[in-house]
N, C-alpha and C positions, 0 to 999 in steps of 0.2 A: 503838021510836022510829026513824023513818026518818032516814037520814043524808043531809044536804043537800050536794050537790056544789058546789064553788066554781069548777069549771072552766067557762069559756065555750065554747060550741059554735057554730061558724059553719057554716051550712047551704049557702052558695054561696061557696066560696073559689076564686079564680082561681089556676091553676098556670102559672107562666112558665118558659120555657127560652130562654136567649139573648135575652131581652126580648120574646119572642113568646108570646102567650096560647095555651096548649095545650089546657086543658080546665078544667072546674069540678068541684070535689069538696067533701067535708065535712072539717072539720079543727078543731083547737083553736087554730089560728093564722089570722089574718085573710087572709094571703097566703102562697103557697108559691113558692119559687124552686128549680128543679132544675138541676143542672149537666149532666146527661147524660140525655136522653130516649131511650127505646127506639127511637123512629122515626129517630133520627140516629146511634145507636150502631152501630159497625161490625158487631157480631154480628147485627144485624137487617137489614143491607143485603145485597143480592144480591152486590155486589162488596165484599169485605172489605179490599182494598188490600194484602193480604199472603197469600202462598202458604205454606201449612204443608207443610214437606218432612219426609221420613222422619227426618232428624237431630233435628228438634225433637220429633217424636213419641217417638223413642227416649229423648231427654233426660227428657221428662215421665214416661214409663213407668218409667224407672229411679228417679225421685223417688218415684213412687207405691209401687214395690216396696220402697223403703227404709223407708217408714212402714207399709206393709201387707204384711209378708212372706207368701209363699205365694200371692199373687194375681198374675196376669199380665195 
């Protein structure tokens, strides 16, 4: 016997970020709102607004070494 799904599937769902329509996709929700879109995230911009210096790199490397001994 085939199992009947009770989930509604929407084929053209608008995705909004900051009140702007970004794209259409498929979802189980009729509308999607995102807080941070990759097009406006600092990691995807050419200018990140922050310069990573050696001190920050050393800090994160020491954290990684603490949880993963033997790796540099």
